[in-house]
C-alpha positions in Angstrom: 101.4 55.9 101.1 98.7 56.3 104.0 94.9 56.5 103.3 92.6 57.9 105.5 88.8 58.4 105.9 86.9 61.3 106.6 84.0 61.3 109.1 81.6 60.9 106.3 83.4 57.7 104.9 85.1 59.4 102.0 88.8 59.3 101.2 90.6 62.3 102.5 92.5 63.7 99.5 95.3 65.3 101.8 96.2 61.7 103.1 97.0 60.6 99.7 99.7 63.5 99.6 103.1 62.2 99.1 105.5 63.4 102.2 107.9 65.9 100.7 111.7 65.8 101.8 112.8 68.2 104.5 115.5 70.2 102.2 116.0 71.4 98.7 118.7 68.9 97.9 116.7 66.1 98.9 113.8 67.3 96.9 115.9 68.0 93.8 117.4 64.5 94.2 113.9 62.9 94.3 112.4 65.1 91.4 115.5 64.0 89.1 115.1 60.4 89.9 111.6 60.5 89.4 110.6 59.2 92.7 108.7 62.3 93.2 106.9 64.5 90.7 106.2 68.2 90.1 102.5 67.1 90.5 103.2 65.5 93.7 104.9 68.9 95.0 102.1 70.9 93.8 99.3 69.1 95.3 101.1 68.9 98.9 102.1 72.7 98.6 98.8 74.0 97.8 97.1 71.7 100.2 99.4 73.1 102.9 98.5 76.4 101.9 94.6 75.9 102.1 95.1 74.2 105.5 97.1 77.2 106.9 94.8 80.0 105.3 94.0 81.1 108.8 97.7 82.1 109.4 97.2 84.7 106.6 100.7 84.2 105.3 99.8 85.1 101.6 98.4 88.1 100.0 98.4 86.4 96.6 98.6 82.9 96.0 99.9 82.3 92.3 98.4 79.0 91.7 98.0 79.6 87.8 101.7 81.0 87.5 103.2 78.1 89.5 101.3 75.4 87.6 103.0 76.9 84.4 106.3 77.0 85.8 106.0 73.4 87.2 104.7 72.2 83.9 108.0 73.6 82.4 110.1 72.0 85.1 108.4 68.7 84.7 109.6 68.7 80.8 113.0 69.3 81.8 113.2 66.8 84.3 111.3 64.3 81.8 114.1 65.1 79.3 117.0 65.0 81.7 117.8 68.7 81.4 117.2 70.0 85.0 118.4 73.3 85.6 119.9 72.5 89.0 118.9 71.9 92.5 116.1 74.6 92.4 114.3 73.4 89.4 110.8 72.6 90.6 111.2 73.8 94.2 108.5 76.0 95.6 109.4 79.5 97.0 107.6 82.5 98.1 108.2 86.3 97.7 107.4 88.9 99.8 104.9 91.4 98.5 107.4 94.2 98.2 109.2 92.5 95.4 108.1 93.4 92.1 107.1 90.4 90.1 106.1 91.1 86.6 102.4 90.7 85.8 101.7 89.8 89.3 100.0 92.1 91.8 102.4 93.8 94.1 101.1 95.6 97.0 103.4 96.3 99.9 100.2 95.5 102.0 99.0 99.0 101.4 95.8 100.6 100.2 98.4 102.9 98.0 99.6 99.8 95.7 96.6 97.8 96.2 95.9 97.3 92.4 99.7 97.8 91.3 100.9 95.3 88.7 104.6 95.8 87.8 105.9 95.5 84.4 109.1 94.1 85.4 110.5 91.4 88.2 113.0 92.2 90.8 116.4 90.7 90.1 116.6 88.4 92.9 113.3 86.7 91.8 114.3 86.6 88.3 117.3 84.8 89.2 115.5 82.2 91.1 113.0 82.0 88.4 116.0 81.1 85.9 117.1 78.6 88.0 113.6 76.8 87.9 112.2 77.9 91.1 108.3 78.1 91.3 106.5 80.9 92.6 103.6 80.1 94.9 102.8 83.2 96.1 103.3 86.9 97.5 103.3 87.0 101.2 101.9 89.2 103.7 103.8 91.8 105.6 103.8 95.2 107.5 102.6 97.9 105.2 105.6 99.4 103.4 107.8 97.1 105.8 107.3 99.4 108.5 106.9 97.3 111.3 108.0 94.3 113.4 104.9 92.3 113.9 103.5 91.9 110.6 100.3 93.1 112.2 100.0 96.6 110.0 98.7 95.2 106.6 95.4 96.0 105.2 94.9 92.4 104.5 95.1 91.6 108.2 97.7 90.4 110.6 100.1 87.2 110.0 99.7 84.7 112.9 102.4 82.7 114.4 102.3 78.8 113.3 103.3 77.7 116.6 100.4 79.7 118.4 98.0 82.0 116.3 97.6 84.0 119.5 101.0 85.3 119.1 102.7 87.7 116.5 104.7 86.1 113.7 107.3 88.8 113.8 107.9 91.5 110.9 107.9 92.9 108.6 108.3 89.6 106.7 105.9 87.5 108.7 104.1 86.0 105.9 107.5 84.5 104.3 108.5 83.2 107.7 105.1 81.5 108.2 105.2 80.3 104.7 108.5 78.6 105.3 107.5 77.5 108.7 104.4 75.7 107.7 105.9 73.8 104.6 104.1 75.9 102.2 107.3 76.4 100.4 111.2 75.6 100.9 112.5 79.1 100.8 111.0 82.7 100.9 112.4 86.1 100.1 111.9 88.8 102.9 113.5 92.2 103.1 115.6 93.3 106.0 116.0 97.1 106.9 116.4 96.7 110.5 115.7 92.9 111.3 112.8 92.3 109.0 113.9 88.9 108.2 115.6 87.6 111.2 112.9 88.9 113.7 110.1 86.5 112.2 112.6 83.9 111.4 113.1 83.8 115.2 109.7 84.0 116.1 108.5 81.3 113.7 111.5 78.9 114.2 113.3 79.2 110.8 116.5 80.4 109.5 116.8 84.1 108.6 119.7 85.5 106.8 120.5 89.3 106.1 123.4 89.1 103.6 126.3 91.9 103.4 124.9 95.2 101.9 125.4 95.2 98.2 126.0 91.3 97.8 122.1 90.9 96.7 120.5 93.3 94.3 117.9 95.7 95.5 116.5 96.3 91.9 112.8 95.6 92.1 112.7 95.7 95.8 110.2 98.6 96.7 112.3 100.9 98.6 112.1 101.5 102.3 115.4 103.0 103.6 117.8 102.6 100.6 121.1 102.7 102.6 119.9 99.9 104.9 117.5 97.5 102.7 118.7 94.3 101.8 116.8 91.3 100.5 116.8 88.5 103.1 116.6 84.7 102.9 114.3 82.5 105.0 114.7 78.6 104.8 114.1 75.7 107.4 117.8 74.7 107.2 121.1 76.5 106.8 122.2 74.5 103.8 118.9 75.3 101.9 119.8 79.1 102.8 123.3 78.6 101.1 121.6 77.2 98.2 119.3 80.2 97.9 122.2 82.7 98.5 124.3 81.1 95.8 121.7 81.5 93.3 120.9 85.2 93.7 124.2 86.8 94.9 126.1 88.9 92.4 126.5 92.1 90.6 123.7 93.7 88.9 123.9 96.5 86.4 120.4 97.7 87.4 121.8 98.5 90.8 124.8 100.2 91.4 125.1 99.6 95.2 125.7 95.8 94.3 129.4 94.7 94.9 131.4 94.6 91.7 132.9 91.2 90.7 131.8 87.4 90.9 130.7 86.7 94.5 132.2 83.7 96.1 130.5 80.8 96.3 129.3 79.6 99.7 130.2 76.1 99.9 129.6 74.3 103.3 131.6 71.2 104.8 129.7 68.2 105.9 129.0 68.8 109.6 131.4 66.2 110.7 134.2 67.9 109.1 133.4 71.3 110.9 136.1 72.2 113.4 135.7 75.1 115.8 139.1 75.1 117.3 140.6 78.6 116.7 137.1 80.1 116.3 136.9 83.4 118.5 133.3 84.2 119.4 132.7 87.7 120.8 129.6 88.3 123.4 128.7 91.9 123.2 128.2 93.3 126.8 125.9 95.8 125.1 123.2 93.3 124.0 122.4 92.6 127.9 119.2 94.8 127.6 117.2 95.2 130.7 114.2 94.0 128.6 116.1 90.6 127.8 113.9 87.9 129.0 115.9 85.1 131.2 114.7 82.2 128.9 116.4 84.1 126.0 119.4 84.8 128.2 119.8 81.2 129.3 119.4 80.0 125.7 122.3 82.6 124.8 124.7 81.1 127.6 123.7 77.4 126.6 124.9 78.0 123.0 127.8 80.0 124.2 128.7 77.1 126.4 128.4 74.5 123.4 130.7 76.5 121.3 133.4 76.8 124.1 133.1 73.0 124.8 133.6 72.4 121.0 136.9 74.6 121.2 136.1 78.0 120.5 137.1 80.8 122.3 134.2 82.7 123.8 134.8 86.2 125.2 133.0 89.2 126.2 133.6 92.3 123.7 132.3 95.8 123.8 130.5 97.7 121.0 130.2 101.1 122.9 128.0 102.9 120.4 125.3 100.3 120.2 123.3 102.1 122.7 122.7 104.9 120.5 122.1 102.7 117.4 118.1 102.5 117.8 118.1 106.3 118.0 120.2 106.7 115.0 118.1 104.0 113.1 114.9 105.9 113.9 116.1 109.0 112.5 117.7 107.7 109.2 114.7 105.6 108.7 112.4 108.4 108.9 114.5 110.7 106.7 115.0 108.2 103.8 111.2 107.0 104.0 110.1 110.7 103.7 112.3 110.8 100.4 111.0 107.6 99.2 107.4 108.0 100.0 107.2 111.2 98.1 106.8 109.2 94.7 103.1 108.2 95.7 101.1 111.2 94.5 98.0 109.7 93.0 99.2 110.9 89.6 101.8 108.5 88.1 100.6 105.4 90.0 99.2 104.2 93.3 96.0 105.1 95.0 94.1 107.9 93.4 91.7 110.1 95.4 88.3 111.2 93.7 89.1 114.9 94.8 90.2 116.8 91.7 89.2 120.2 93.0 93.2 121.0 92.8 96.3 119.4 92.4 97.1 120.0 95.9 94.0 118.4 97.2 94.3 115.3 94.9 97.9 114.9 96.2 96.8 115.4 100.0 93.4 113.3 99.7 95.3 110.6 97.9 98.4 110.0 100.4 95.8 110.4 103.3 93.7 107.4 102.2 96.5 105.4 100.8 98.9 105.3 103.7 98.3 104.0 107.3 99.1 105.9 110.5 102.5 104.4 110.6 103.7 105.4 107.2 102.2 109.0 107.6 104.1 109.2 111.1 107.4 108.3 109.5 106.9 110.7 106.6 106.1 113.6 108.9 109.1 112.8 111.3 111.4 112.5 108.3 110.5 115.7 106.9 110.9 117.2 110.3 114.4 115.8 110.7 115.3 117.0 107.1 114.0 120.8 107.8 117.0 123.3 106.9 116.9 124.1 110.8 117.3 120.6 111.9 119.1 118.8 109.2 122.7 119.5 111.1 121.3 118.4 114.6 119.5 115.3 113.4 120.1 113.6 109.9 124.0 114.8 109.7 124.6 113.9 113.5 122.8 110.3 112.7 125.2 109.7 109.8 128.2 110.5 112.2 127.0 108.2 114.9 126.2 105.7 112.1 129.9 105.7 111.2 131.0 105.2 114.7 128.6 102.0 115.1 130.4 100.6 112.0 133.8 101.3 113.4 132.9 99.5 116.5 132.0 96.3 114.6 135.2 96.8 112.5 137.5 97.0 115.6 135.9 94.2 117.2 136.3 91.7 114.1 139.9 93.1 113.5 141.1 92.7 117.0 138.9 90.4 119.1 136.8 87.8 117.4 135.6 86.4 114.2 132.0 86.2 114.9 129.4 87.6 117.1 126.7 85.7 119.0 123.7 87.5 120.2 120.2 87.1 120.7 117.8 87.7 117.6 115.0 89.1 120.0 114.6 90.0 123.5 111.6 87.4 124.0 109.9 84.7 122.6 107.0 85.8 120.1 104.7 88.4 122.2 100.9 87.9 122.3 99.1 89.8 119.6 97.1 91.7 121.8 99.7 92.9 123.9 101.9 93.9 120.9 99.4 96.0 119.3 98.8 97.9 122.5 102.0 99.6 121.9 102.9 102.2 119.4 104.7 101.3 116.3 108.0 103.2 117.4 107.8 101.4 120.7 107.4 98.2 119.1 110.3 98.5 117.0 112.7 100.0 119.6 112.3 96.6 121.5 111.9 94.5 118.3 114.9 95.7 116.5 117.4 96.2 119.4 119.4 93.1 118.6 119.1 93.3 114.8 119.5 96.9 113.2 123.0 97.4 114.3 123.9 95.0 111.7 121.9 97.0 109.0 123.7 100.0 110.1 127.0 98.6 109.5 126.0 96.5 106.3 127.6 93.3 107.6 125.8 89.9 107.4 123.9 88.3 110.2 121.9 84.9 110.6 119.2 84.0 112.9 119.1 80.4 113.9 116.3 78.7 115.8 117.7 76.8 118.9 115.0 75.6 121.1 111.4 75.9 122.4 110.6 78.1 125.4 108.2 76.9 128.3 105.3 78.3 126.1 106.2 76.0 123.3 107.3 79.0 121.1 110.9 79.3 119.4 113.8 80.6 121.0 116.5 82.1 118.6 119.9 83.2 118.5 121.9 85.3 115.9 125.4 85.1 114.5 126.9 88.4 113.1 129.9 88.3 110.8 132.2 91.0 109.1 131.6 92.0 105.4 131.4 89.0 102.9 132.0 86.4 105.6 128.8 84.4 104.7 130.8 81.2 104.3 132.2 81.2 108.0 128.7 82.5 109.1 126.8 79.9 107.6 129.2 77.3 108.5 129.1 78.2 112.1 125.4 78.3 111.8 125.2 74.9 110.6 127.3 73.4 113.2 124.9 75.0 115.8 121.9 74.0 113.8 123.4 70.3 114.0 124.1 70.2 117.6 121.2 71.8 119.1 118.5 69.7 116.5 115.7 72.1 116.7 112.5 70.4 116.0 110.6 72.0 113.3 107.0 72.7 113.3 106.6 70.2 110.4 
């Protein structure tokens, strides 16, 4: 253990911290053999949170809750009754997942003081495995954004360069993982909100098959697209979290019935890519695709080809319409979901009580930001009787065609698709905020939201750094319930490119 002196000659307490292992299984092993204690983990984690406070990753740091959970974990480890690999492992949760007796704000004034009486199923499952909650992470208000810049608590900053955005809407979760504040974090993914910040912050981001994880307790944005997402530093850690939280939930009728198949990853040396067919969708060659991302795409495609995989171009003809369809469906469901925030039952309540209508109007005007209000207005416009057929119903029809494109490609042409996650490295915060939210999302969600349309799994993997020392990442997309294949190939890529993480 290294000891350092500060400028005034006193010992620097942070220098006494034990260095934590790089992944969950190593941490679990060291906690079990007592070469590392829960106190060591706690000291390191909260020291990191304090040192990276300027990145604004957390809305609420739950140190008191964490210390109680670590105390319980310490006793289990002491008596040899560990709950498994997640017992004592620090995690973070995006602030749109309900956590019992812990403030859950959605980064909005509307829910600034909301304290739920129950927990989201995915968090509950992690807690039952012994995981320790260190905090609730920052995000775009009600998850409507792709930069984590639209929060009442201020923007999240990129850990590689604070002048750049972290990506969003799950930016706080990505930064928490990238800085080593936790080993895993929950995000939500409606059109790429887990994969986008994972790409910009250089971590792994998984959007599972729709229905594989329960949405109970995830404050809804777009019910038909929302899925809980997972952010970790390694693919193996991602599989560990997925296995812990997947499964049917009687509280969520959209979960897939039956026991999910456990994701078991082979050792890297045993993974063979021979016979694997990888598709390169032509439609993802956007005019806005930057050359450094394009070159990274070609680089990994060649790695896969050299390892024995067949890599060929494929077509997803309705992808060009996907972003327009996403915008319509998103706004329609947002208008419906946001109707519950009226200042009466819960949420921000205005002081004007001259009439019920005035109370509604003033509460919503003050409680929502411009982005949320714009989507509510747009959604209500699309849902008007005179517009319903032309917008909402037409968007549903095209969504079905988008899903059919993926089905056809996976049935006839390939096992997985390889695409960029984003069209560029992380933009400068200043340049990003000069654009409207709609224009931002049209660019940032271009590569990610089609997978949400089809309800299929996708994972973002960091590949290398750009000339500006910012992460460049790629995305693998697979058919429904192909998580084992998806994570296996992702693990092979991860090992082969050997991305050097921030910590």
